[in-house]
N, C-alpha and C positions, 0 to 999 in steps of 0.2 A: 537109504537111511540118512545119509549126510544132508539130503534136502530138508528133512525134518529139523535137523540141528541148525541149519542155516535159518530156517523160518523162526525157530525158537530164539535164536540169538538176536535176530532183527526185532522180534517182538519185545524181548527183555530190554534191549537197548532203547527202543522207542518209549516204552513205559517209564523207564528210569529217567530218561532225559525230560520227558513230560513232567515228571514229578520233581524236576530240578535237582536231582542228586548230583554230586560232584562229577562234572563231565569227564575230567581226565581219568578218574578211577573207573567210571562206568565203561568207557571205551577200552581202557587197558584190560580190565578183568574179563570183559566179554571176548575181546580179541585173543587174550591169552588162553581162555577157555576153549575157543575154536581151534587154536593151534594144538592144544593138548589133545582134543578129540581127533584131529587129523593124525597125530602121531600114534595114538592108541589104536585107531582103526586101520592105520597104514594106508591111508587114501592116496598118498604119493602125488598130490597136486602141487606141492612146493617145487620150485625150479631147482633149488639147491640140492646138492648131494646129501644123502642121509648122514647125520653126524656120527662120529665114532663112538659116541656114548651108547651103551646098551639099553638104557632105560628110556622109555618114551617121554617121561616127565622131564628128564634131563635134556633130551633132544629139544623139547618145546622151550625149555628155559634158555638153552643155547641159542635158538633162533630168535627169541624175544630180546635177549641182551644184545645179540648181534645187530638187530634192527635199531636198538637204542644207540649203539656205538656209531652206526651209520648216520643216523639223524644228527647226533651231537657233533660228529666230525665234519658235517657239511652244512646242512640247513640250519642247525642250531647255532653254530658260530656266526653264520651270516646274519641271521635275524638278531642275535644278541649284539653284534658289533654295530648294526644299524640302530638298535635301541639305545646303545650307549652314546652314539654320535648325536642322535636326536635330543637326548637329555642334555648333553653338553651344549648344543646349539641353543636350546631353550634357556639354559641357565645363564649364558653370557649375553643373551638378548639378540642373537643372530637371527633366529627364526622370526622374532617380532619385527626386526629391522627389515627383513625381506618382505614381510607383510606390509609394513608402512610404505616402503618405496613402491611396491607393486600397486598398492591401492591408489597412491598419488598419481601414478601413470595411467591406470585404468579409469580413474575418475575423470581425467581430461577427455577421454573418448566418449564418455556419457552413454555407454551401452549397457543394457541390462546384465546383471550378474549371472542370470540363468544362461545367457548366451555364452559367456566366457566359460561357465562350468561345462557345457556341452563340448566346447572346443578342446577341452582337455582330452577327450576320447581319441580323436585322430592323432593329436600331438603325442599323447602317451603311447599309442600303438606304434608309432615310428620309433620311439625310444625303446619300447619293449623288444623290438627286433634286435637291438644292440645289447639289451640287458634281459636275457630270457628267463630269469627266475621270477616267477609270479609273486611269491611272498616278498622276495628281496626288492623287486622293483616297486611294488606297491608301498613298501615301507619307505623307500626313497621319496616317493611322491607325498607320503604322509608328512615327511620332514620339510618338504619344500612347497608343494602345491596346496595341500590341505589347509594350512593356516591362512593362505591367501584367499581361498574360496570362502572359508568361514568368516574371515574379516570383511568380505564383500557382502555378507548377509545370506550366503547359501546355507541351507539347513545342514547340520552336521551329518545326518544320515544320508542326505542326498550327495554331499561331497564325498563321503566315504564310498558310497555305491559307485559313483562315477570313477573313482580311483581304482576300485576292483574291476570295473568294466574295461579299463585299459589293458587288462591282462587276459581278456576273454578269448582272443584269437592267438593260438600258439603257432606263430609263423616265423620264418627267418632261418638262415643257415646255422645260427648258434643254438636253435631250439632242438632239444633232444627228440621231441616228437617228429619234427620236420626231418631230421637226419634218419630216424628209423623208417618213416614213411617212404622217403626217397630210396633207401636201401631195399625195402620190401618190393617196390615196383620196378627197381632196377634202372633208375635214372640218376644223373648227378644231382646233388642237393641244391645247387644254385639254379639248375634248370627247373627243378620242382618248385622252388621258391618263386622264380620270376614268371614262368609260363603257366603254372597251375594255381599256386596260392594267390599271387597278386592279381590274377585275372578276375577274381571274384571279390577280393578283399575290400576294395573301396565301395563297392555297391553294398556289401554287408555292413560296412561302417556307417554308411548313410542311413540305412534302415535302423541300425542300433542307436544312432544319435537321436533320430526322431522318436523312437520308442522310449529312450531314457527321458527325453523331455516330457513325454506324456506321463510316464510312470511317476516321475518326481512331482509333476504338477498334481497328480491324483493324491499322492501321499502327503504332500505339503499342506493339503487342506485339513489334515488330521495331525496337527502339531503335537509333539511329545516332548516333555521336559526330560532332560538327561541329568539326573542328580550327580553332584560331585564335579561338574564341569564348570570351571571358573575361568574367566577371561585373564589372559596373561598380558594383555595390552596396557595394563595399568602402569607398567614400568615406564619411567621417563625415557622415551626414545631419543630425546635430544642428547642424552649422555652416552648413547651407543654409537660408535663410529660406523659410518656408512659402509666401509669395506667388509664389515662382518656379514652383510646381506648376501655375499657370495658364498659363504661357508655351507649353508644348507644344500646348495645345488652343486657344490664342488665334486661330490662323488659321481653324480650323473655326468658332469663335464669330463672327468677323468675316464670313466668307463666308455663313454661315447667316442672320445678322442682316440683311445687305444683301439677300439673296434674299427673305426674308420681308417686308422693308420694301417691296421693289419689287412683289412679287406680291400681297400682301394689302392693303397701305396705298396702293398705286398711287403710291409715291414713285419718281420716275425716278432710280434708282441702279444702277450696275454696278460689279462688283469681280471682277477675274480672280484666279485662284489665285496667279499670280506677284506681283500687286499686294498680295494679302493677306499673302504671305510677307514682302515688303519692309516693309509697314506694321507687321507683328508684330515684325520685327527692330528697327525704329526704336523702337517702344514698349518692347520688351525692353531696349534700350540705355538709355533714359531711366530705366526702373524700376530697372535694375541700378546706374546712376550714383547715383540718389537713395539706394538701399538701402546701397550700399557707401561712399558719400561719397568716391569716388575716380574721377575722370574718366580718369586715366592707366590704371588697372586695367581700366575698362570698355572703353576703346579697344583695349587689348591683347587682351581677350577677343574683340573683334569679328573679329580675324584668323582665328578658327576658322570663320567664315562662308565666307570665300574658300577655305579648305582643304577644307571640305565640298563646296563647289561643284566644285572641281577633281577630287576623288575621284569624285563622281557622274558628272561628264562622262567621265572615263576608263573607268569600269566600266559605266555604264548608258546614257548618252546615245549614245555611239558604237555600242552594240549596237542601240539603237532605230533610229538612222539607217541602219545596214546592213540591218536587217530591213525597213525601208520601201523601200529600193532593191530588195531581193529581191521584195517584193510588187509593186512597180512593174514589174519584169521579167516576172512572171507575167501581169500584165494586158496588157503590151505584146505578148506572144506570143498573146494571145487566149484565155487559159485560161478566163476567166469566160464569154466569148461562146460558147466551145465547149460548155460545160456547158448553157447556156441553149438552144442550138440542138439539142442531143441530146435534151433533155426535150420540146421541141416536136415533134421528129421521131417520138418514140415513141408519141404519141397516147394518153396515159394518161387514166384517168377522173379526176374532180375530186378525190376523196379521195387517190388515188395521186399526183396532181400536187402537192397540198398537202404530203404527206409527203416526196416526193422533193425538192421545192424547198427545204423547210425543212432537210432533212438536208444538201443540197448547200451551202446558205449557211452552215450550221454547220461543215462540213468546210472550206469556203473560208476561213472566219474563222480556223480552226486553222492552216491552211497559210500564210495571209498575216500572221497575228499582229495583225490589225486588224479589229474588228467593223464599223467605219465603211466601210473599203475594200470588204469583202465585200458589205455591205448596199447601198451606193451602186452597186455593179456589177450586182446582181440586181434591185433594187427597181423601176427604170423599166419592167420587163417585166410588172409585176403587173397593171395595168389590162387589158392585152391578154389575158393568160392567164386572168384572172378572167372576162372576158366570153366567151372561147372555151369555157370549161369550166363556165359557170354558177355560179361561186363568188362569194360576197360578198367585196368588197375587204378588209374587216376580217378575215374568216376566213383569208385568205391572208397578209395583211401582218403580223398579230400574231405568229404563230409564226416568220416570217422575221425580224422585228424582234428577238425574244428569242433566236432561234437564233444570230444574228450576235453578240450580246453574250455569250452563254454560251460560244460557241466560243473566244472570246478568252481565257477563263480557263483553258483547257487547251492553249494554244499556247505552245511553248517559246520562241518568238521575239516574243511580245507584250510591249509596253512594261510592262504592269502586272506580269506575272510576272518579267520581268527586273529591274525596280526593286525589288520586294519581296524577291526572292531575294538580290539584292546587299546590301541593307540588313540582312536577317535573317541573312546568311552561311549560307544553306542552299542546296544544289544545286537548280536550277530544277525538275528532274524529281522531286525529293522533294515539292515543292508540287503539281506537275502530277498525280501519281498519286493524291494525296488529293482533288483536285478532280474526278477522272474520274467516280467513281460518282455524286456529287451532280448533276453537269452532265448526264450521260446520263439519269439519273432524271428531272430536270426537263424535259429535251427530250421524253422519252416522254410525260410528263404533259401538256405543252402540245399535243402532237400528238393525243392522245386527246381533249382538251378541244375542240380546233379542228375535228377531224373529225366 
């Protein structure tokens, strides 16, 4: 019976979003409805222990509020702090100064802007290993790289798509998916990263770069005006000190420095994205105070940080929270377990199982908007499936690992697409359609490699 409820929930969601009803409330109400159904029918697919409340409705409410608290306590604070810092940098002219200096340097090389746009992919992937939060890292690039690309003449949607593309491959020792995959197949996480993930990563990146170039070239022939987008380069940049150009990239420098110090020099240091944003904000305040010799002006400028946090909460965090409730509802009704059971019942060959499970986790990631949720739901079945079909654990876990993170980049409810779309002021489906060809191409490549 729960299969019928899943189908109806997806149908209602699709129709509602097509009619352009308020996305946050559509996802929240449908997700909450699925959680209520799971409680009333006692399906038991949720991983948590049953709440002490006796009433199913109270149990459902308890799980929903708990998910909100989890999101606000981690992802919410991170995205809001980034939004506040971006707004601050824009207000004092730091982002525009970074664009001006970058363009002056790039113009001397006289290379096409599309070439530099594609180069962001491998450079971003390297940094993503150090900063493994997809939404957080993409927001950092929106503060630093996005204005430069747009200033070079790159289409806003193309620049936004490339930035989301830097988060397509969830690899590296700091990645939650990587750590889970290594644990499941029983090898050290560093060995899994170096010997398994990196063995295929650069070939996949080359494929993705070519497909992004093709995809953006196709869609750039159909230009779209984005209402409400005004140029901020009209400010007199001669009045903005050059040292401010460092501020938008300061969080990336801090996070990368701490990561390298910890992993290469064995210095016990940790720095979260939210902590990096606050530290950068404090450093920016002191730098601005010394540069302007006016504490009152510097304090007045700080108010933009809170304004930016509020705007990001209203437009981005609320949507991420609602999307996670929707994903939790699907899990509650046994969507993932149903897929796993179906594959086991079909009795497919080893290559077919590898392909089917990778595609399923890819689709589940799109539907849930979360690579982690999809992977953590499927991954525990890998040892049993691998032994039953005579597969090496790494042969099965690697495409599932990458399929989960790639699916996230073409999900209209994923945190990374929502955040980038909001900051870029570009419809989320404009970014999604540019990501579609590269992600499907990369998926086909990893399937061929693994099979």
